N, C-alpha and C positions, 0 to 999 in steps of 0.2 A: 741403315733402315731397321726399323723396330717391326716386331711381330704384328702390330695392328695395322700397319700398313699394308701388310701382306695380306691380312684378312679382308681389309677394304678391297684390294683387288679381286679375291677370289669371290667377293659379295657381288661385285659388278658382273663379273663373268658368268655367276649363276643366274643373276636377274635377268641379264641378256639373253642367256641360252633358253630359260624357261619361257621368257616372253615370246621370243621368236618362234620356238618349237610350238607352243600352245597355239599361237596365233595362225601360224600356217597350218596347223591339223584341224582346227576349228574351222577355218575357211574352206579348205577342201573337203571337209565333212558336210558343211553347209551347202557347197555346189553338188556334192553327190546325193545328199539326200533331200535337196528342196524339191518340192512337186511343181514349182514355178519355173523350174530352170530344166534345160536339155543339154546334155553333155554331147558334143560333137566328137564322134569316134567312127572307126570303120569306113575310114575315107578310101577313095578308089583313085587309081592312077592307070591309065589305059586299060580299064576294066578289071585290073586287079586290085584286091582290097589290101589296104595296109593301115597301121595305127597311126601314120603320120608323126610319131615319136622321133625325137631330135637324133639325127645321124649324122655322122661325117661322111661326106662325099669322097669318092676316091679320084685319083688324078684322071682328067679327062671326062668326068662327070658334070663339070660347072656348066651351068646354064639355066634356062626357064623351065620350071616344073608346074604342072596344073593338077591340083588335088581337089576332089569334090566330096561332099557328103550329101545323102538326101534325107530331109525332114520330113516326117508326116504330117497329119492335120492336127496331130496333139498340139502343135504350136499355136493353132488358133485358140485352143482351149485354155491357154494359160496365161495370155496377154489380154490387157484391159484397153491398151492404146497401141502404141508402138513398141517394138521389140529392141532388145539392146543384145549386141554381138560382143562378147569379151574375149580377147586374146591375150594371154599373159605369156611373156618371154618367148617369143617365136625367133627362129634362126633364119637367116638370109640377108642378103643386101637390100632388098625392096620386095614389096608384096602389093597386089592388087586383090581386093575381096570382092566377089560379086555375089549378090542374092537374087536367085531366078534371072540369071544374066544381066541384071542390073548392077553396075558398079556402085558399090555403097561406102567405099573407103580405100585409102591408101596407106600403107606403112613405109616410111620411107619417101624417097624421090626416084619416080620411075626412071631407069636407066643411070641411076647414080649408086655405083658401088662404094662410095665413100663415106657413108653414114653409118656410124656404129649405133644400133638401135635394139639389140636383143634383149637387154636386161630390163625391159620395161613393160608395161601392161596398156593394151590399146581397146577401146570401145567404140562401136559404131552403131548408129541408130538404124534400124530396120523399119521403114514407115509400113504402117499397118495396111495401106492399100496394095502393097506388092506382095503381101502374104497370102498363100494359096493353100489348097488341100495338100499339095506336094510342092515341097521348096528344097531347092538345090542350093548349098552354100559352096562356093568354088573359089579355091585361092590359087592365082598366079604367083609364083614365089620364084624370085632369081637368087641364086646363091653360087659362090666360088668355094664355100668351105663347109658349111653345116647348113641342114635343112630340118624343119619340124619344129614342134613345141615341146617344152620340158615336162617337168613333173607335176605341172598344174594344168587341168584340162581346159580347153576351148569350149565355150559355153555360150548359149542364148536363152533369153528368158525375159520376163517382164521387167518392164524400164524400172521399176522401183527397187526391187531386190537384186536385179543385175548391176544396177549402178552403185548400190550399196556395197556388193562384193567386190565390184571395181575398185572402189575407193579404197577399201582395205587392203587389196592386192597392191595397188599403187603406192601406198605408203610404206609397205613392207619390203618392195622391191627398190626401185629406182630412188624413190624419195629418202629412203632410210639410208642407203649409201651415201647420197649426196650430203645427208645431214652429219654422217659419221666422217666423210672425208673433210668437211668443213671444220669439224670439231677437231680432228686429229690434225689438220694442217694449221689451225690457230694456235693450238697446244705447241705444236712443234716449233713455229716460228717464235712464239714467247720464249720457250726455253733456249733456243739460239740467241735470242737478243739478251736474255739473262745472263747465260753463261759467258757471251763475248763481252759484257759489261764488267766481268770480273775475271781479270787476266792471270790470277793466280788459281783459279778454280782449275781442277783436274781437267786437261784438254781431251782425255778419253771420252768423258761423258757428253762432250759435243757431237760425237758421232751418234749418239742415240737419237736425238731430234731429226738430225740429217737423214739418217736411215728411214725414219717415219716419213719425212716429207717425199722420199722415193717410193714409199709405198703408197702415199696419197695420190701420186702420178699413176702408179698402177690401178688404183680404184676407178680411174677413168674407164677401165674396162666393164665397170658395171653401172655405167651411166650412159644416156642417149646423147650422142654429139657428132657433129660433122667433122670429118678429117680430110677435107677437100684438099688441103695443102699436100698429104702423102697417100699413097694407096693403101688398102685394107692391111696387105703384108708388113709394109714399113709401120704403120700405126701399131698393129699387134706386136711387132719386134720391139718397138719402143717401150710398150707397157712392160713386156715380159722383161726386157733389159732393166727396167727400173726396179722391178721385183728381185731379180738377181742381184742387182748392184747394191740393193738395200741390205741382203744377206752378206754381201761382201763388206761393205762399211761395217756392219755390226761384228762381223768377224775380226776385222782389225781392231775395234775398240775392245772387245773381250781378249784379244790376244795381249793387248797391252795391259789389261786390268788384270789379268791372271798370269801375264809374263810367260805367255806361251808361244814360242816361235812356230811350232807345229801346225798351230790354228792359222797363222799367218800365211805360211806356205800352201796350206789346203786351200784357203781362200783365193790365192792367186791362181792356182790350178784350176779352181772351180770357174773362175771368173775367164779364164783363159778359154776354157772349154765352151764357155757360154759365147764368148765372141765368134769363135770358130762356128758353132752352130747356126748363129745369126747369118754369118756370110755364106754358108754353103747351101742353106735351104732356098731353094728356087720360087718356091710358092706357098701359100698359107696353108694347104693340106699337108705338104711334108713338114713345114714348120710346126704345125700342131703335133705331129709324131714326136717331133724333137722335143719341145717343151714339156710333152706329158712324161716322156721318158726321163727327161734332164730333171724333172722333179725329184726323182729319186737318187740324183747326187747330191741335190740341195738338202734332202733329208739326211744324207750321211755327214754332210757339213754341220748341220744343226744338231745332229745327234751327238757330234764332238763338243758342241757348246754344252749340250746337257750333261756329258760325262765330266768334263772339265769344272762345270759349276758344283755338280754334286761332289765331287772330289774335294773341291776347297771348302764346301758346306760342312763334311765331316771333320775336316780340321778346325775352322774357325767358327762353325754354328752361326754365321752371319745369315739373317734372313735374306739379303740380297742375293746370295748365291742361290738359296732355295727358290726364291722367285724367278730368276733367270732359267732354272731347270725346268720349273712348272710351265713358264710361259713357252719355253721351248717344246715342250711335249704339246701343249695347245697348239702350236704351230705346225708340227709334223703329223700328229694323229689324222687330224681332218685331210691334210694334203695327200696322206696315203691312201685314204678312203677315195678321195677324189681322183687321184691317179688311176687307181684300180676302176672306178667308174668310168672315167673318160676312154681308157683303153679297151675295156671289156664291154661297157654297155653304152659308149657313146654319149655319155653324160645324161641319161634319161633319168637318174635318180637325183634326189636333191644335192645340189652343190654346197658343200659345207667348209671348205677351205677357206673361204672368205671370212667365216666367224673366227676361225683359227687366228688368221692375220690380224683380224681387229682386236682380239683379246691380247694377241702378242705387242701389238703396238701400244695399247693402253699401259701394258705392263712396263715396256721399255721407257714411255714417258714418266711413269710413275717412279720408276727407279732413277731417272735423271733428276727430277724435280726435288725429291726427297733428299738426295745426297747434296744438291746445291743449298737446300734449306738447311741442312745439318752444317754443311760448311760456312755458311752464313751465321749460324749461332754461334759456332766456335770462334769465328773470326770477331764477332761482337764480344765475346766473353774476353778474347785475348787484347782486344784494343780499348776496353772499356775506361780503363784509366786513363789512357793516351787521349781518348775523346773528351773526358773532362778537362783535361789541361787544355786542349785545343779550344774548347769552348770559351775558357776563361780567357785565352788570349785573343779570341774572335771578338768578344765583347769589348775589349780595351782598342781595338782598331778603329780608325776614323774614315776608313775607305769603303764603300759599298762594292761588294765582291763581285756583283753581277756586272755593273756598269763601269766600275773604275772610278767613279765620281766620289766627290766629298759625301758623306752621309749626313742625315738627319741631325744627329748629334753635333757633328763638328760645325755644321752651319751656325749654331749659337755660340760655340767656341770662337769661330774665325770673324763673326760678324763685327764685333767690336774692333778687331785689328783693321779690318776693311773700311770701317767708318772713319778711323783715325788718319787713314791714308788717302780716303776720297770722300771728304765731309761735303762737297757741292755735286750736284747733278747725279744722285745716287738713285736709282730705282731698282724696285723689287718686283720681278716678273715670276709669276707662278703660271706654270704649264701642266695641264691635267689631259689625259688621253681619254676621248670620248668614247664610251661604250667599251670599255677595255675588258669588263668581265665577261660579255658574251663571247669575245674573241678567245680568252684564256679557256673558257669552258668548250667551245666547239674546237678550236685548232690545238688545244692542249698547252700546258704550261711551259713546254720547251718552246714552243712556239712563241707563247707570250713573252718569254726571257729574251728571244732573239729580237722581237719587236722592241722592247725596253733598251736594249743594247744599241739598236740603231737609231733610235730616237735620241739616245744620249750622244751618240755620233755626230748627229746632224745638229744638235744644239750647241756642242763644243765647238765644231767647226764654224757655226755661224758667231758665235760669241768671242772666239780667239782670245786675245789678250785684253778685251775690254770689260771682262767680269769674270765672276766666279759660278760654276755650276754645281748644284747639289742634287742628289736622290733624296727628296724629302719624304716620300711615302710609297705605296705599292705603285701607282701609276702617276705620281707626281713629281715634278722638278722644279727646282727654284733656282732662278737666276739673280744673283746681285750684280746689277749693270750700272757701270759708272763711266761710261763714255763722256768726253768732254761736252760734246753738242747734244746730250741726252735726247737720243732719237730711239727711244726704247719701244716705242709703237711701231716703228718701221722695222727695227729688229725682230720684234715679236711676229710681225706679219711676214717676213722672210722665213722664220722658222715654220710658222702654220703652212705656207704654200709649198716649202720644201719636203713636208711631210706627205701632204697630198700628191706631188709629184713623184715621190721616191719609187722608183720600180721595185726595190728591194722589199720596201714594206708592203707594197702593193702585193708581191707574190707570197710573202709571208701571211697577210691577213686573209687571202682568199676573197670571197665575194664580200666580205665585210668591209664597208669604206672606212679608212682610218682618218681621224682628224683630231684636231687638239681644239680645247678651250683655254684661253690665256688671259689671265687676270694682272693689271698692273697697279702697285702702289707706289708713292713717291716720298723719298725722306728729304725734308721733314714735315712736308705738308700734310701726310696722313699718318704720322707717327714718328717717334724719336726711337723707339725699341723694336727690336727684331719681331717680338710677337705681335706687336699692334700692326707693324706693316704686312705680316703674314696674315692676320686676320683680315685686313682690308683686301689684299690680294685675293684672298679666298672668296670674299663676298662679290668682287669682280669675277672671279672663274663662275660662281654661280649664276651670276647674272649672264654671262655668255652662254651658258648651258640653257638657261630659261628663253634666251633669244633664238633659240634653235641650234647652239653648239657651233662649231667650226668658227670662231671669230675672236678678235682681240677687244678687250674692254679694259679701258682706264678707270680707275675706281672713282667715283662721284657720289655725293651725298644722298641723292634720290634713288640709288640703287635698291635700298632695303624696302622703301615704301611701296615701289613699284613691283617688286617681286610678292611682297605681301599682300597686296591688293589682287593678284593674279595667281593664287595657289592652285585654283582648279585648273588653269590652262596649262601649268606646269604638270600636274599629273597626267592630264589627257594628252600631252606631248609624249611623255616618257612612255606610256601604255601603247601609243601608236608606233613609236619607233621600236620597242621590243617586238612588237607583233610583226612589223615589217620584216625585222631580221628572221624571225621564225618563218615567215612565207618565203623568204629568199632561200632559207636552207632547204624548204620543201622544193623549190625549184631545182636546186643543186642534186637532191637526191632522185629526182624524177629523171634528169638528164644532165651528166658532167659537162656537156658542151653548153646547154642552156644556162645552167648556173654561172658557168665562168663568163659567158658572153653578156649576161645581164650585168654583172659587175663590172666587166670593161666598159660597157655602155655608159653605167653611172659614172664612171671615173672620167671618161673622155666628156661627158656633158658636163661635169664639173669645171673642167679646164675651159670649156667654151663660156660657162657662166662667169668665170673669173674675167676672161677677155671682155666679155660684154658689160661686165658690172652690175649683173642682175642684183636685185635687193635680196634681203635674207628669206622672205617668203618663197620668193621664185626659186632661189637656190635650194630650200629645203624641199620644196614640190618635185624639182627636178630630180634629186637624188633619189627619192621614193619612186618617182614615175619610172627613172631609169632601172632601178631594181626590178620593177613589176611590169615593165612595157610587154614582155612576151610571157606574162602568166598564163594567158589565153592557150598557149600551146601545150599545156598539161592535158588538155580535153583532146588534143589532135591524136591519134594512133601513131604509136611508135614506128610502125612500118612506112609510114608515109614521112615522119620527121627525118628519119634515118636512110630513107631510099637512097641508093647510090646512083641510080639511072634517072633519066628525066622523068619529071611528074607528068601524068596524064592530066587532061583538061579537068576531070572529076577531082583528082587528089590536089591539084592546085587551087580549086575552089574551095577545097576543104581547108587547106593551109590558109586562104585568105580570111577565114571565119574567125581566126585567133584573135583578132582584134577586138571584134565585136564580144567574144565569148569571154575574154579577159575583162573586159569593161563591165560586162554584165555581173561578173562576180565581184570585181573589186569595189563596184559602186555601192555594194552592201557593207563593205568594211570601212571604206574612207569616203568622205562628202567633199574633200577638197576639189573643186572642178579642174585645177590645174594639174594634179595628179591624174584625174580620170582622163584628160585630155591626152596626157603622155601615153596611157594604155590604149585609148581608142584611136586616136589619131596620128600615130608615128609611122604609118605607112601612106598617109596622105602626100601628094606631090605638089610641088608649087606651082606647076601648070595646070592643076585641077585633075590629072588622069591618075589619081591614086585611088585608094578603097579606105575604109568602107563608104563613105559619103561623097567622094568626089570633090572635097574642099579646096578652095583655090588661094594663093598668096596670103594675105593678112587674115582671111577666114580661119585659117590653121593658127592654134596658138603658137606663140614663140617657143614655149617648151617642147611641144610636139615636133616643130621643125629643127630644134636642136637634136633630140633624139633621133629623128630621121637621118641626120648627118653622123651621129655617133655610130647609129646602128650599122649603117651601110659600111662605114669605114672598117669597123670591127669585122663584119663579116666578110670582107674582101681580104684582110690580111690573116685570116683565119683558115686553118684546114677544115674542110666540109666533108660531110658523108660522100658526097659527089665529086669532089676536086680538091686540090691542093692549095695551100695559101698563094695569094697572088702577089704579095708584097707591098710594102708601104708606098713606093714610088708610083706603082700601078694604081693603087688605091686613089693616092692623092689626085692623079692625073684624071681619074673618071669622076672624081668630085668635081674638079674644075670644069671637065667636059659637060658634065650635066647640071652646071650651076646656072640658075634662072629657069631650069625646067623642071627637074625632079627636086633640086635643092635650093634654099634660100641662098642667094649669092652672098648677103652679109653673113650668115652663120659660116658658111664655106670658108670665107676669108678669115673669120674670128678663129675657125678650128685649126685651119693651116698655120696660122701665126702662133696660136698656143702650142702646136706639136712643135713647132720648130724652136720655141723658147724651151720647151721640155726636153 
């Protein structure tokens, strides 16, 4: 680690410290000096005045408390419309807020003590019509641990300025910690992945990002979240244990780096004490005393880090040692301040230990990644000559490393030999993966490589001993097929359908339908040289894509002229397909289930289309319609879509609007009536009892009837928000049961047959 890296770290610490300090100071000053703001203080409880500042409850004091404060007629003079009440960082399990005895808001859920909500800012609208000359703001707060607000005051004021101050406070409290937690979590995972991929890298540095992941868990203490699966005590113990365990993990790492057995033994003792404290504390009040005092034990452990790191620095002058020491100081100095504040003042002053934890986390991640970069640079330098030699040997190989097939170069070398052995009935089959670039970009090159290997496996299994398979290009394969009966079209169709039906490819590609366009040329009819046959096969592939992709085309002379006369249609088709993929990705981002469901429905629909032998236009429209059939659900509130209990009549009516809503959006994008019918009519029933138009029998387009069956089947075999998956056998029995009423019998039969074949 070089000195400039240390300077970068110090600059980051300085910038964050200055920004947070100035921001909080300016906001507090704005609250205290604004003429349009009234600070709520001098609360009363049981006739006694109190400041309602944060305090720890004693054992036996848990329960419901009622605090109130009176505001005079000055409130009427500062508001122009409604007033806004802003409550920053209030302690307690849940709160009811009353204004002139009218309930104006809730914090948390009444009666629920398993929601962690203190580190956030809350605002409530006070309607102008309930504001009087004398106004009483009353809090009914339930707590088992701490009660009151922290260092930032509760205030009420005009809606404009109060809302502005609320937004600033909100960004500096919960939102700030969520961003920091996400950033640290992502960086720590990245480092773990990088370090694990390099087996010879120093294993001690792997503990650095692991320690920071544990700190990310502790940072949940600064977010608002429900922990209904555990009590407040257990939840607090988990978070504090994560913090303690993080320091233990880092102690083990530093013990190995500095070869200090004492540090390892201290870490074991500290961890043992932490475990004992977690076990013996019976409630959250006693536990708070424990972890406040135990912070002093951690300070001693971290102080040992600092001492050992400085001792090493004076000998080696390594910037890393100095950085460990400084980051340790950043960690313990704010912790000492907080410990004193918590013990003596119940935490009424600013809590700053979290900033020390953040600065320390940044430093540890920086140390880890810089050491990894330096290691990689050294490794590269040492292996440069070896890599040059390896590259020379690689160029001489005739096998594609990814798929294990013969490569492009070897195709031309081997073709002459194949021709001599199989001069009759020899066809050249070119296989091109449709829309492979979007899959590579969305799913990543690793997934793309897996897809290429799986397709190569399918082709090889189908061809067997009747031909040679080559990896010709990025997503192109070439087959020299020499079966005696020359059924190249049949074997190409088998390959195409196998790709559609492959569950492995389906899982790899996600919601993107994976298909092949295949072109065939024949020797000697279309050429006697490999280049001539390749050129003709490529034209056949292009024509297959022009006709909608996912098909096999045998080269013929009219291909070129037909495509040249329809260039505009090719462009339009390509743009439409690209846009539909984009829309499908939007559905996936909106809701993981919706996106996966749409892709599954499109896949099952294509299997039915194969069984019914639909034409090219119908298949193309069916694929697009399957992906977009639930597009209207993007406009339905998440609380309805993901509701775990039975929907009310009003909620079900809202759900039923998604077909029309989706149709109203999609019709402005796609003008194909077949696609639009899939979006609009996929909930119509064969007996006329469906929605939205109550169509019956053949009044419903065949594509909508196909989507209806595919949609219902996948819904039944999937785990939904309100039930577990019902299973394949049950789903098929239901399709048969309602065949002729809800579903078209012909389509149900075709679907069941296609599923059995698959």
